[in-house]
N, CA, C and O atoms as a Tripos MOL2 file, in Angstrom:
@<TRIPOS>MOLECULE
protein
  300   299    75     0     0
PROTEIN
NO_CHARGES

@<TRIPOS>ATOM
      1 N           0.8500   -1.1590    0.0000 N.3       1 MET1
      2 CA          0.0000    0.0000    0.0000 C.3       1 MET1
      3 C           0.8950    1.2210    0.0000 C.2       1 MET1
      4 O           1.8890    1.2830    0.7240 O.2       1 MET1
      5 N           0.5400    2.1600   -0.7970 N.am      2 SER2
      6 CA          1.2620    3.4280   -0.8450 C.3       2 SER2
      7 C           0.2930    4.5590   -0.5900 C.2       2 SER2
      8 O          -0.8330    4.5530   -1.0890 O.2       2 SER2
      9 N           0.7310    5.5240    0.1830 N.am      3 ILE3
     10 CA         -0.0550    6.7330    0.3990 C.3       3 ILE3
     11 C           0.6880    7.8560   -0.2910 C.2       3 ILE3
     12 O           1.8720    8.0940   -0.0540 O.2       3 ILE3
     13 N          -0.0590    8.5480   -1.1660 N.am      4 MET4
     14 CA          0.5580    9.5880   -1.9770 C.3       4 MET4
     15 C          -0.3020   10.8380   -1.9710 C.2       4 MET4
     16 O          -1.5060   10.7820   -1.7190 O.2       4 MET4
     17 N           0.3250   11.9510   -2.2480 N.am      5 THR5
     18 CA         -0.4170   13.1760   -2.5110 C.3       5 THR5
     19 C          -0.1820   13.5420   -3.9680 C.2       5 THR5
     20 O           0.8640   13.2500   -4.5470 O.2       5 THR5
     21 N          -1.1840   14.1870   -4.5360 N.am      6 ILE6
     22 CA         -1.0700   14.6380   -5.9190 C.3       6 ILE6
     23 C          -1.4060   16.1220   -5.9450 C.2       6 ILE6
     24 O          -2.5170   16.5220   -5.5970 O.2       6 ILE6
     25 N          -0.4550   16.9240   -6.3520 N.am      7 GLU7
     26 CA         -0.6730   18.3590   -6.4790 C.3       7 GLU7
     27 C          -0.1200   18.8130   -7.8200 C.2       7 GLU7
     28 O           1.0440   18.5790   -8.1450 O.2       7 GLU7
     29 N          -0.9690   19.4600   -8.5800 N.am      8 ASP8
     30 CA         -0.5630   19.9860   -9.8860 C.3       8 ASP8
     31 C           0.1200   18.9230  -10.7460 C.2       8 ASP8
     32 O           1.0820   19.2120  -11.4580 O.2       8 ASP8
     33 N          -0.3840   17.6970  -10.6720 N.am      9 GLY9
     34 CA          0.1560   16.6200  -11.4750 C.3       9 GLY9
     35 C           1.4230   15.9820  -10.9310 C.2       9 GLY9
     36 O           1.9710   15.0710  -11.5520 O.2       9 GLY9
     37 N           1.8930   16.4420   -9.7890 N.am     10 ASN10
     38 CA          3.0940   15.8760   -9.1680 C.3      10 ASN10
     39 C           2.6950   14.8840   -8.0780 C.2      10 ASN10
     40 O           1.8960   15.2020   -7.1980 O.2      10 ASN10
     41 N           3.2550   13.6890   -8.1480 N.am     11 PHE11
     42 CA          2.9920   12.6370   -7.1710 C.3      11 PHE11
     43 C           4.0930   12.6530   -6.1240 C.2      11 PHE11
     44 O           5.2780   12.6610   -6.4550 O.2      11 PHE11
     45 N           3.6920   12.6580   -4.8510 N.am     12 THR12
     46 CA          4.6490   12.5760   -3.7560 C.3      12 THR12
     47 C           4.2760   11.3940   -2.8840 C.2      12 THR12
     48 O           3.1700   11.3350   -2.3470 O.2      12 THR12
     49 N           5.2050   10.4450   -2.7400 N.am     13 VAL13
     50 CA          4.9620    9.2720   -1.8990 C.3      13 VAL13
     51 C           5.1730    9.6760   -0.4550 C.2      13 VAL13
     52 O           6.2500   10.1400   -0.0810 O.2      13 VAL13
     53 N           4.1250    9.4950    0.3650 N.am     14 LYS14
     54 CA          4.1820    9.8440    1.7770 C.3      14 LYS14
     55 C           4.5510    8.6400    2.6420 C.2      14 LYS14
     56 O           5.2560    8.7800    3.6410 O.2      14 LYS14
     57 N           4.0720    7.4570    2.2540 N.am     15 ALA15
     58 CA          4.3600    6.2560    3.0340 C.3      15 ALA15
     59 C           4.1500    5.0190    2.1770 C.2      15 ALA15
     60 O           3.3090    5.0010    1.2770 O.2      15 ALA15
     61 N           4.9220    3.9930    2.4700 N.am     16 VAL16
     62 CA          4.7870    2.6950    1.8060 C.3      16 VAL16
     63 C           4.8720    1.6370    2.8920 C.2      16 VAL16
     64 O           5.7900    1.6490    3.7120 O.2      16 VAL16
     65 N           3.8970    0.7080    2.8930 N.am     17 ASP17
     66 CA          3.9050   -0.3350    3.9090 C.3      17 ASP17
     67 C           3.0670   -1.5010    3.4230 C.2      17 ASP17
     68 O           2.3170   -1.3740    2.4550 O.2      17 ASP17
     69 N           3.1910   -2.6220    4.0840 N.am     18 GLY18
     70 CA          2.3460   -3.7620    3.7790 C.3      18 GLY18
     71 C           3.1310   -4.9290    3.2240 C.2      18 GLY18
     72 O           4.3600   -4.9150    3.1630 O.2      18 GLY18
     73 N           2.3890   -5.9260    2.8270 N.am     19 ASP19
     74 CA          2.9460   -7.1620    2.3030 C.3      19 ASP19
     75 C           3.1640   -7.0090    0.8020 C.2      19 ASP19
     76 O           2.2050   -6.8500    0.0470 O.2      19 ASP19
     77 N           4.4140   -7.0560    0.3710 N.am     20 THR20
     78 CA          4.7160   -6.8660   -1.0510 C.3      20 THR20
     79 C           4.2720   -8.0490   -1.9020 C.2      20 THR20
     80 O           4.2940   -7.9640   -3.1300 O.2      20 THR20
     81 N           3.8720   -9.1450   -1.2760 N.am     21 HIS21
     82 CA          3.4120  -10.3140   -2.0190 C.3      21 HIS21
     83 C           1.9200  -10.2760   -2.3080 C.2      21 HIS21
     84 O           1.4030  -11.1200   -3.0390 O.2      21 HIS21
     85 N           1.2240   -9.2910   -1.7310 N.am     22 LEU22
     86 CA         -0.1990   -9.1690   -2.0160 C.3      22 LEU22
     87 C          -0.3770   -8.6140   -3.4170 C.2      22 LEU22
     88 O           0.3830   -7.7520   -3.8570 O.2      22 LEU22
     89 N          -1.3800   -9.1110   -4.1060 N.am     23 GLY23
     90 CA         -1.6030   -8.6610   -5.4720 C.3      23 GLY23
     91 C          -2.9770   -8.0630   -5.6590 C.2      23 GLY23
     92 O          -3.6870   -7.7850   -4.6930 O.2      23 GLY23
     93 N          -3.3400   -7.8690   -6.9010 N.am     24 GLY24
     94 CA         -4.6110   -7.2560   -7.2440 C.3      24 GLY24
     95 C          -5.8100   -8.0380   -6.7520 C.2      24 GLY24
     96 O          -6.8180   -7.4480   -6.3620 O.2      24 GLY24
     97 N          -5.7160   -9.3630   -6.7640 N.am     25 GLU25
     98 CA         -6.8360  -10.1720   -6.2910 C.3      25 GLU25
     99 C          -7.0550   -9.9930   -4.7960 C.2      25 GLU25
    100 O          -8.1900  -10.0310   -4.3230 O.2      25 GLU25
    101 N          -5.9750   -9.7980   -4.0560 N.am     26 ASP26
    102 CA         -6.0940   -9.5440   -2.6200 C.3      26 ASP26
    103 C          -6.8210   -8.2240   -2.3750 C.2      26 ASP26
    104 O          -7.6690   -8.1240   -1.4880 O.2      26 ASP26
    105 N          -6.4790   -7.2200   -3.1690 N.am     27 PHE27
    106 CA         -7.1420   -5.9220   -3.0590 C.3      27 PHE27
    107 C          -8.6360   -6.0630   -3.3690 C.2      27 PHE27
    108 O          -9.4810   -5.5360   -2.6470 O.2      27 PHE27
    109 N          -8.9480   -6.7820   -4.4550 N.am     28 ASP28
    110 CA        -10.3460   -7.0030   -4.8290 C.3      28 ASP28
    111 C         -11.1110   -7.6890   -3.7030 C.2      28 ASP28
    112 O         -12.2190   -7.2770   -3.3580 O.2      28 ASP28
    113 N         -10.5200   -8.7350   -3.1300 N.am     29 ARG29
    114 CA        -11.1780   -9.5040   -2.0730 C.3      29 ARG29
    115 C         -11.4460   -8.6330   -0.8500 C.2      29 ARG29
    116 O         -12.5290   -8.6890   -0.2670 O.2      29 ARG29
    117 N         -10.4680   -7.8400   -0.4680 N.am     30 ARG30
    118 CA        -10.6550   -6.9700    0.7000 C.3      30 ARG30
    119 C         -11.6810   -5.8870    0.4350 C.2      30 ARG30
    120 O         -12.4490   -5.5260    1.3270 O.2      30 ARG30
    121 N         -11.7020   -5.3700   -0.7720 N.am     31 LEU31
    122 CA        -12.6960   -4.3580   -1.1180 C.3      31 LEU31
    123 C         -14.1000   -4.9520   -1.1070 C.2      31 LEU31
    124 O         -15.0360   -4.3190   -0.6180 O.2      31 LEU31
    125 N         -14.2540   -6.1610   -1.6410 N.am     32 VAL32
    126 CA        -15.5480   -6.8490   -1.6300 C.3      32 VAL32
    127 C         -15.9960   -7.0730   -0.1830 C.2      32 VAL32
    128 O         -17.1530   -6.8160    0.1520 O.2      32 VAL32
    129 N         -15.0950   -7.5470    0.6720 N.am     33 GLU33
    130 CA        -15.4320   -7.7810    2.0780 C.3      33 GLU33
    131 C         -15.8810   -6.4980    2.7590 C.2      33 GLU33
    132 O         -16.8730   -6.4850    3.4880 O.2      33 GLU33
    133 N         -15.1470   -5.4230    2.5180 N.am     34 TYR34
    134 CA        -15.5000   -4.1330    3.1180 C.3      34 TYR34
    135 C         -16.8870   -3.6770    2.6540 C.2      34 TYR34
    136 O         -17.7140   -3.2540    3.4610 O.2      34 TYR34
    137 N         -17.1260   -3.7690    1.3490 N.am     35 LEU35
    138 CA        -18.3980   -3.3000    0.8100 C.3      35 LEU35
    139 C         -19.5720   -4.1770    1.2550 C.2      35 LEU35
    140 O         -20.6760   -3.6690    1.4480 O.2      35 LEU35
    141 N         -19.3480   -5.4920    1.4210 N.am     36 MET36
    142 CA        -20.4030   -6.3680    1.9460 C.3      36 MET36
    143 C         -20.7850   -5.9460    3.3660 C.2      36 MET36
    144 O         -21.9670   -5.8640    3.6990 O.2      36 MET36
    145 N         -19.7770   -5.6790    4.1960 N.am     37 LYS37
    146 CA        -20.0370   -5.2530    5.5730 C.3      37 LYS37
    147 C         -20.7470   -3.9000    5.6000 C.2      37 LYS37
    148 O         -21.6710   -3.6900    6.3860 O.2      37 LYS37
    149 N         -20.3150   -3.0000    4.7470 N.am     38 ASP38
    150 CA        -20.9260   -1.6750    4.6870 C.3      38 ASP38
    151 C         -22.3810   -1.7710    4.2250 C.2      38 ASP38
    152 O         -23.2490   -1.0880    4.7670 O.2      38 ASP38
    153 N         -22.6460   -2.6080    3.2350 N.am     39 PHE39
    154 CA        -24.0090   -2.8080    2.7390 C.3      39 PHE39
    155 C         -24.8950   -3.3880    3.8410 C.2      39 PHE39
    156 O         -26.0370   -2.9640    4.0260 O.2      39 PHE39
    157 N         -24.3550   -4.3550    4.5620 N.am     40 LYS40
    158 CA        -25.1190   -4.9820    5.6530 C.3      40 LYS40
    159 C         -25.4350   -3.9580    6.7420 C.2      40 LYS40
    160 O         -26.5460   -3.9290    7.2720 O.2      40 LYS40
    161 N         -24.4640   -3.1300    7.0680 N.am     41 ARG41
    162 CA        -24.6680   -2.1010    8.0880 C.3      41 ARG41
    163 C         -25.7330   -1.0880    7.6580 C.2      41 ARG41
    164 O         -26.5840   -0.6960    8.4560 O.2      41 ARG41
    165 N         -25.6780   -0.6720    6.4040 N.am     42 LYS42
    166 CA        -26.5980    0.3630    5.9260 C.3      42 LYS42
    167 C         -27.9940   -0.1640    5.6160 C.2      42 LYS42
    168 O         -28.9870    0.5230    5.8540 O.2      42 LYS42
    169 N         -28.0700   -1.3970    5.0770 N.am     43 HIS43
    170 CA        -29.3580   -1.9090    4.5910 C.3      43 HIS43
    171 C         -29.8920   -3.0930    5.3790 C.2      43 HIS43
    172 O         -30.9660   -3.6130    5.0760 O.2      43 HIS43
    173 N         -29.1410   -3.5200    6.3940 N.am     44 LYS44
    174 CA        -29.5680   -4.6460    7.2440 C.3      44 LYS44
    175 C         -29.8350   -5.9060    6.4250 C.2      44 LYS44
    176 O         -30.7350   -6.6840    6.7430 O.2      44 LYS44
    177 N         -29.0520   -6.0980    5.3780 N.am     45 LYS45
    178 CA        -29.2010   -7.2760    4.5220 C.3      45 LYS45
    179 C         -27.8270   -7.8740    4.2510 C.2      45 LYS45
    180 O         -26.9070   -7.1720    3.8330 O.2      45 LYS45
    181 N         -27.6940   -9.1760    4.4930 N.am     46 ASP46
    182 CA        -26.4320   -9.8840    4.2870 C.3      46 ASP46
    183 C         -26.4280  -10.4950    2.8880 C.2      46 ASP46
    184 O         -27.2290  -11.3790    2.5840 O.2      46 ASP46
    185 N         -25.5250  -10.0170    2.0470 N.am     47 ILE47
    186 CA        -25.4640  -10.5280    0.6710 C.3      47 ILE47
    187 C         -24.3530  -11.5620    0.4990 C.2      47 ILE47
    188 O         -24.0720  -11.9820   -0.6240 O.2      47 ILE47
    189 N         -23.7190  -11.9760    1.5960 N.am     48 SER48
    190 CA        -22.5650  -12.8720    1.5060 C.3      48 SER48
    191 C         -22.9070  -14.2480    0.9290 C.2      48 SER48
    192 O         -22.0140  -14.9460    0.4470 O.2      48 SER48
    193 N         -24.1690  -14.6480    0.9700 N.am     49 LYS49
    194 CA        -24.5680  -15.9600    0.4310 C.3      49 LYS49
    195 C         -25.2000  -15.8530   -0.9650 C.2      49 LYS49
    196 O         -25.5180  -16.8650   -1.5890 O.2      49 LYS49
    197 N         -25.3750  -14.6300   -1.4370 N.am     50 ASP50
    198 CA        -26.0040  -14.3930   -2.7410 C.3      50 ASP50
    199 C         -24.9190  -14.3940   -3.8250 C.2      50 ASP50
    200 O         -24.2400  -13.3890   -4.0360 O.2      50 ASP50
    201 N         -24.7690  -15.5280   -4.5030 N.am     51 LYS51
    202 CA        -23.6930  -15.6860   -5.4810 C.3      51 LYS51
    203 C         -23.7710  -14.6730   -6.6160 C.2      51 LYS51
    204 O         -22.7480  -14.1700   -7.0820 O.2      51 LYS51
    205 N         -24.9790  -14.3810   -7.0520 N.am     52 LYS52
    206 CA        -25.1480  -13.4290   -8.1510 C.3      52 LYS52
    207 C         -24.7220  -12.0200   -7.7100 C.2      52 LYS52
    208 O         -24.0220  -11.3220   -8.4430 O.2      52 LYS52
    209 N         -25.1450  -11.6150   -6.5250 N.am     53 ALA53
    210 CA        -24.7780  -10.2890   -6.0160 C.3      53 ALA53
    211 C         -23.2680  -10.1880   -5.8070 C.2      53 ALA53
    212 O         -22.6600   -9.1710   -6.1400 O.2      53 ALA53
    213 N         -22.6690  -11.2380   -5.2590 N.am     54 LEU54
    214 CA        -21.2180  -11.2240   -5.0340 C.3      54 LEU54
    215 C         -20.4440  -11.1770   -6.3440 C.2      54 LEU54
    216 O         -19.4190  -10.5020   -6.4400 O.2      54 LEU54
    217 N         -20.9270  -11.8790   -7.3350 N.am     55 SER55
    218 CA        -20.2760  -11.8520   -8.6410 C.3      55 SER55
    219 C         -20.3060  -10.4460   -9.2250 C.2      55 SER55
    220 O         -19.2990   -9.9570   -9.7370 O.2      55 SER55
    221 N         -21.4590   -9.8040   -9.1460 N.am     56 LYS56
    222 CA        -21.5710   -8.4270   -9.6530 C.3      56 LYS56
    223 C         -20.6680   -7.4810   -8.8720 C.2      56 LYS56
    224 O         -20.0210   -6.6100   -9.4530 O.2      56 LYS56
    225 N         -20.6270   -7.6550   -7.5500 N.am     57 LEU57
    226 CA        -19.8030   -6.7990   -6.7100 C.3      57 LEU57
    227 C         -18.3210   -6.9830   -7.0360 C.2      57 LEU57
    228 O         -17.5810   -6.0030   -7.1260 O.2      57 LEU57
    229 N         -17.8880   -8.2210   -7.2140 N.am     58 ARG58
    230 CA        -16.4770   -8.4870   -7.5630 C.3      58 ARG58
    231 C         -16.0990   -7.8440   -8.8910 C.2      58 ARG58
    232 O         -15.0280   -7.2520   -9.0250 O.2      58 ARG58
    233 N         -16.9890   -7.9660   -9.8680 N.am     59 ILE59
    234 CA        -16.7330   -7.3730  -11.1840 C.3      59 ILE59
    235 C         -16.5950   -5.8580  -11.0660 C.2      59 ILE59
    236 O         -15.6860   -5.2670  -11.6500 O.2      59 ILE59
    237 N         -17.4870   -5.2360  -10.3170 N.am     60 GLN60
    238 CA        -17.4380   -3.7800  -10.1620 C.3      60 GLN60
    239 C         -16.1910   -3.3410   -9.3950 C.2      60 GLN60
    240 O         -15.5980   -2.3120   -9.7170 O.2      60 GLN60
    241 N         -15.7910   -4.1100   -8.3900 N.am     61 CYS61
    242 CA        -14.5760   -3.7850   -7.6420 C.3      61 CYS61
    243 C         -13.3500   -3.8390   -8.5450 C.2      61 CYS61
    244 O         -12.4730   -2.9790   -8.4680 O.2      61 CYS61
    245 N         -13.2960   -4.8440   -9.3930 N.am     62 GLU62
    246 CA        -12.1670   -4.9550  -10.3150 C.3      62 GLU62
    247 C         -12.1690   -3.7960  -11.3170 C.2      62 GLU62
    248 O         -11.1130   -3.2570  -11.6480 O.2      62 GLU62
    249 N         -13.3420   -3.4210  -11.7930 N.am     63 LEU63
    250 CA        -13.4330   -2.3000  -12.7310 C.3      63 LEU63
    251 C         -12.9780   -0.9930  -12.0830 C.2      63 LEU63
    252 O         -12.2750   -0.1960  -12.7040 O.2      63 LEU63
    253 N         -13.3810   -0.7830  -10.8380 N.am     64 VAL64
    254 CA        -12.9700    0.4280  -10.1210 C.3      64 VAL64
    255 C         -11.4560    0.4500   -9.9540 C.2      64 VAL64
    256 O         -10.8160    1.4820  -10.1550 O.2      64 VAL64
    257 N         -10.8900   -0.6920   -9.5860 N.am     65 LYS65
    258 CA         -9.4300   -0.7840   -9.4210 C.3      65 LYS65
    259 C          -8.7290   -0.4440  -10.7370 C.2      65 LYS65
    260 O          -7.7450    0.2960  -10.7450 O.2      65 LYS65
    261 N          -9.2260   -0.9720  -11.8260 N.am     66 ARG66
    262 CA         -8.6160   -0.6810  -13.1350 C.3      66 ARG66
    263 C          -8.7400    0.7910  -13.4970 C.2      66 ARG66
    264 O          -7.7990    1.3940  -14.0130 O.2      66 ARG66
    265 N          -9.9060    1.3660  -13.2250 N.am     67 ARG67
    266 CA        -10.0900    2.7970  -13.5170 C.3      67 ARG67
    267 C          -9.1340    3.6470  -12.7000 C.2      67 ARG67
    268 O          -8.5510    4.6010  -13.2140 O.2      67 ARG67
    269 N          -8.9680    3.3000  -11.4170 N.am     68 LEU68
    270 CA         -8.0380    4.0400  -10.5840 C.3      68 LEU68
    271 C          -6.6120    3.9140  -11.1240 C.2      68 LEU68
    272 O          -5.8660    4.8940  -11.1350 O.2      68 LEU68
    273 N          -6.2360    2.7400  -11.5620 N.am     69 SER69
    274 CA         -4.9050    2.5230  -12.1260 C.3      69 SER69
    275 C          -4.7030    3.3430  -13.3950 C.2      69 SER69
    276 O          -3.6490    3.9470  -13.5940 O.2      69 SER69
    277 N          -5.7150    3.3580  -14.2430 N.am     70 LEU70
    278 CA         -5.6400    4.1230  -15.4830 C.3      70 LEU70
    279 C          -5.5950    5.6230  -15.1890 C.2      70 LEU70
    280 O          -4.8470    6.3630  -15.8270 O.2      70 LEU70
    281 N          -6.3860    6.0590  -14.2350 N.am     71 GLU71
    282 CA         -6.4200    7.4730  -13.8630 C.3      71 GLU71
    283 C          -5.0380    7.9090  -13.3940 C.2      71 GLU71
    284 O          -4.5700    8.9930  -13.7440 O.2      71 GLU71
    285 N          -4.3930    7.0670  -12.6070 N.am     72 LYS72
    286 CA         -3.0590    7.3680  -12.1060 C.3      72 LYS72
    287 C          -2.0700    7.4550  -13.2680 C.2      72 LYS72
    288 O          -1.2100    8.3350  -13.2940 O.2      72 LYS72
    289 N          -2.1970    6.5380  -14.2290 N.am     73 ALA73
    290 CA         -1.2630    6.4980  -15.3480 C.3      73 ALA73
    291 C          -1.4350    7.6980  -16.2730 C.2      73 ALA73
    292 O          -0.4600    8.1890  -16.8430 O.2      73 ALA73
    293 N          -2.6690    8.1710  -16.4220 N.am     74 VAL74
    294 CA         -2.9490    9.2890  -17.3310 C.3      74 VAL74
    295 C          -2.4220   10.5860  -16.7640 C.2      74 VAL74
    296 O          -1.9050   11.4160  -17.5120 O.2      74 VAL74
    297 N          -2.5350   10.7830  -15.4700 N.am     75 LYS75
    298 CA         -2.0830   12.0340  -14.8570 C.3      75 LYS75
    299 C          -0.6180   11.9560  -14.6530 C.2      75 LYS75
    300 O          -0.0140   12.9010  -14.1460 O.2      75 LYS75
@<TRIPOS>BOND
     1     1     2 1
     2     2     3 1
     3     3     4 2
     4     3     5 am
     5     5     6 1
     6     6     7 1
     7     7     8 2
     8     7     9 am
     9     9    10 1
    10    10    11 1
    11    11    12 2
    12    11    13 am
    13    13    14 1
    14    14    15 1
    15    15    16 2
    16    15    17 am
    17    17    18 1
    18    18    19 1
    19    19    20 2
    20    19    21 am
    21    21    22 1
    22    22    23 1
    23    23    24 2
    24    23    25 am
    25    25    26 1
    26    26    27 1
    27    27    28 2
    28    27    29 am
    29    29    30 1
    30    30    31 1
    31    31    32 2
    32    31    33 am
    33    33    34 1
    34    34    35 1
    35    35    36 2
    36    35    37 am
    37    37    38 1
    38    38    39 1
    39    39    40 2
    40    39    41 am
    41    41    42 1
    42    42    43 1
    43    43    44 2
    44    43    45 am
    45    45    46 1
    46    46    47 1
    47    47    48 2
    48    47    49 am
    49    49    50 1
    50    50    51 1
    51    51    52 2
    52    51    53 am
    53    53    54 1
    54    54    55 1
    55    55    56 2
    56    55    57 am
    57    57    58 1
    58    58    59 1
    59    59    60 2
    60    59    61 am
    61    61    62 1
    62    62    63 1
    63    63    64 2
    64    63    65 am
    65    65    66 1
    66    66    67 1
    67    67    68 2
    68    67    69 am
    69    69    70 1
    70    70    71 1
    71    71    72 2
    72    71    73 am
    73    73    74 1
    74    74    75 1
    75    75    76 2
    76    75    77 am
    77    77    78 1
    78    78    79 1
    79    79    80 2
    80    79    81 am
    81    81    82 1
    82    82    83 1
    83    83    84 2
    84    83    85 am
    85    85    86 1
    86    86    87 1
    87    87    88 2
    88    87    89 am
    89    89    90 1
    90    90    91 1
    91    91    92 2
    92    91    93 am
    93    93    94 1
    94    94    95 1
    95    95    96 2
    96    95    97 am
    97    97    98 1
    98    98    99 1
    99    99   100 2
   100    99   101 am
   101   101   102 1
   102   102   103 1
   103   103   104 2
   104   103   105 am
   105   105   106 1
   106   106   107 1
   107   107   108 2
   108   107   109 am
   109   109   110 1
   110   110   111 1
   111   111   112 2
   112   111   113 am
   113   113   114 1
   114   114   115 1
   115   115   116 2
   116   115   117 am
   117   117   118 1
   118   118   119 1
   119   119   120 2
   120   119   121 am
   121   121   122 1
   122   122   123 1
   123   123   124 2
   124   123   125 am
   125   125   126 1
   126   126   127 1
   127   127   128 2
   128   127   129 am
   129   129   130 1
   130   130   131 1
   131   131   132 2
   132   131   133 am
   133   133   134 1
   134   134   135 1
   135   135   136 2
   136   135   137 am
   137   137   138 1
   138   138   139 1
   139   139   140 2
   140   139   141 am
   141   141   142 1
   142   142   143 1
   143   143   144 2
   144   143   145 am
   145   145   146 1
   146   146   147 1
   147   147   148 2
   148   147   149 am
   149   149   150 1
   150   150   151 1
   151   151   152 2
   152   151   153 am
   153   153   154 1
   154   154   155 1
   155   155   156 2
   156   155   157 am
   157   157   158 1
   158   158   159 1
   159   159   160 2
   160   159   161 am
   161   161   162 1
   162   162   163 1
   163   163   164 2
   164   163   165 am
   165   165   166 1
   166   166   167 1
   167   167   168 2
   168   167   169 am
   169   169   170 1
   170   170   171 1
   171   171   172 2
   172   171   173 am
   173   173   174 1
   174   174   175 1
   175   175   176 2
   176   175   177 am
   177   177   178 1
   178   178   179 1
   179   179   180 2
   180   179   181 am
   181   181   182 1
   182   182   183 1
   183   183   184 2
   184   183   185 am
   185   185   186 1
   186   186   187 1
   187   187   188 2
   188   187   189 am
   189   189   190 1
   190   190   191 1
   191   191   192 2
   192   191   193 am
   193   193   194 1
   194   194   195 1
   195   195   196 2
   196   195   197 am
   197   197   198 1
   198   198   199 1
   199   199   200 2
   200   199   201 am
   201   201   202 1
   202   202   203 1
   203   203   204 2
   204   203   205 am
   205   205   206 1
   206   206   207 1
   207   207   208 2
   208   207   209 am
   209   209   210 1
   210   210   211 1
   211   211   212 2
   212   211   213 am
   213   213   214 1
   214   214   215 1
   215   215   216 2
   216   215   217 am
   217   217   218 1
   218   218   219 1
   219   219   220 2
   220   219   221 am
   221   221   222 1
   222   222   223 1
   223   223   224 2
   224   223   225 am
   225   225   226 1
   226   226   227 1
   227   227   228 2
   228   227   229 am
   229   229   230 1
   230   230   231 1
   231   231   232 2
   232   231   233 am
   233   233   234 1
   234   234   235 1
   235   235   236 2
   236   235   237 am
   237   237   238 1
   238   238   239 1
   239   239   240 2
   240   239   241 am
   241   241   242 1
   242   242   243 1
   243   243   244 2
   244   243   245 am
   245   245   246 1
   246   246   247 1
   247   247   248 2
   248   247   249 am
   249   249   250 1
   250   250   251 1
   251   251   252 2
   252   251   253 am
   253   253   254 1
   254   254   255 1
   255   255   256 2
   256   255   257 am
   257   257   258 1
   258   258   259 1
   259   259   260 2
   260   259   261 am
   261   261   262 1
   262   262   263 1
   263   263   264 2
   264   263   265 am
   265   265   266 1
   266   266   267 1
   267   267   268 2
   268   267   269 am
   269   269   270 1
   270   270   271 1
   271   271   272 2
   272   271   273 am
   273   273   274 1
   274   274   275 1
   275   275   276 2
   276   275   277 am
   277   277   278 1
   278   278   279 1
   279   279   280 2
   280   279   281 am
   281   281   282 1
   282   282   283 1
   283   283   284 2
   284   283   285 am
   285   285   286 1
   286   286   287 1
   287   287   288 2
   288   287   289 am
   289   289   290 1
   290   290   291 1
   291   291   292 2
   292   291   293 am
   293   293   294 1
   294   294   295 1
   295   295   296 2
   296   295   297 am
   297   297   298 1
   298   298   299 1
   299   299   300 2
@<TRIPOS>SUBSTRUCTURE
     1 MET1         2 RESIDUE 1 A MET
     2 SER2         6 RESIDUE 1 A SER
     3 ILE3        10 RESIDUE 1 A ILE
     4 MET4        14 RESIDUE 1 A MET
     5 THR5        18 RESIDUE 1 A THR
     6 ILE6        22 RESIDUE 1 A ILE
     7 GLU7        26 RESIDUE 1 A GLU
     8 ASP8        30 RESIDUE 1 A ASP
     9 GLY9        34 RESIDUE 1 A GLY
    10 ASN10       38 RESIDUE 1 A ASN
    11 PHE11       42 RESIDUE 1 A PHE
    12 THR12       46 RESIDUE 1 A THR
    13 VAL13       50 RESIDUE 1 A VAL
    14 LYS14       54 RESIDUE 1 A LYS
    15 ALA15       58 RESIDUE 1 A ALA
    16 VAL16       62 RESIDUE 1 A VAL
    17 ASP17       66 RESIDUE 1 A ASP
    18 GLY18       70 RESIDUE 1 A GLY
    19 ASP19       74 RESIDUE 1 A ASP
    20 THR20       78 RESIDUE 1 A THR
    21 HIS21       82 RESIDUE 1 A HIS
    22 LEU22       86 RESIDUE 1 A LEU
    23 GLY23       90 RESIDUE 1 A GLY
    24 GLY24       94 RESIDUE 1 A GLY
    25 GLU25       98 RESIDUE 1 A GLU
    26 ASP26      102 RESIDUE 1 A ASP
    27 PHE27      106 RESIDUE 1 A PHE
    28 ASP28      110 RESIDUE 1 A ASP
    29 ARG29      114 RESIDUE 1 A ARG
    30 ARG30      118 RESIDUE 1 A ARG
    31 LEU31      122 RESIDUE 1 A LEU
    32 VAL32      126 RESIDUE 1 A VAL
    33 GLU33      130 RESIDUE 1 A GLU
    34 TYR34      134 RESIDUE 1 A TYR
    35 LEU35      138 RESIDUE 1 A LEU
    36 MET36      142 RESIDUE 1 A MET
    37 LYS37      146 RESIDUE 1 A LYS
    38 ASP38      150 RESIDUE 1 A ASP
    39 PHE39      154 RESIDUE 1 A PHE
    40 LYS40      158 RESIDUE 1 A LYS
    41 ARG41      162 RESIDUE 1 A ARG
    42 LYS42      166 RESIDUE 1 A LYS
    43 HIS43      170 RESIDUE 1 A HIS
    44 LYS44      174 RESIDUE 1 A LYS
    45 LYS45      178 RESIDUE 1 A LYS
    46 ASP46      182 RESIDUE 1 A ASP
    47 ILE47      186 RESIDUE 1 A ILE
    48 SER48      190 RESIDUE 1 A SER
    49 LYS49      194 RESIDUE 1 A LYS
    50 ASP50      198 RESIDUE 1 A ASP
    51 LYS51      202 RESIDUE 1 A LYS
    52 LYS52      206 RESIDUE 1 A LYS
    53 ALA53      210 RESIDUE 1 A ALA
    54 LEU54      214 RESIDUE 1 A LEU
    55 SER55      218 RESIDUE 1 A SER
    56 LYS56      222 RESIDUE 1 A LYS
    57 LEU57      226 RESIDUE 1 A LEU
    58 ARG58      230 RESIDUE 1 A ARG
    59 ILE59      234 RESIDUE 1 A ILE
    60 GLN60      238 RESIDUE 1 A GLN
    61 CYS61      242 RESIDUE 1 A CYS
    62 GLU62      246 RESIDUE 1 A GLU
    63 LEU63      250 RESIDUE 1 A LEU
    64 VAL64      254 RESIDUE 1 A VAL
    65 LYS65      258 RESIDUE 1 A LYS
    66 ARG66      262 RESIDUE 1 A ARG
    67 ARG67      266 RESIDUE 1 A ARG
    68 LEU68      270 RESIDUE 1 A LEU
    69 SER69      274 RESIDUE 1 A SER
    70 LEU70      278 RESIDUE 1 A LEU
    71 GLU71      282 RESIDUE 1 A GLU
    72 LYS72      286 RESIDUE 1 A LYS
    73 ALA73      290 RESIDUE 1 A ALA
    74 VAL74      294 RESIDUE 1 A VAL
    75 LYS75      298 RESIDUE 1 A LYS
């Protein structure tokens, strides 16, 4: 994990930490877990057993990750 600031197109790394062996799938899994918990908290509904909902959520998490990566590369 890296924490950075972006000002006027300049990237400054503020901190780097974590397991360097973790990959994109680990990020996706953690994001899905976080969003499932957040959804349950807000809507009082557990979607962890709904395969269709989880599949859609995983796909969207991966798309968001890719968009963030592309956004970083473009700037």
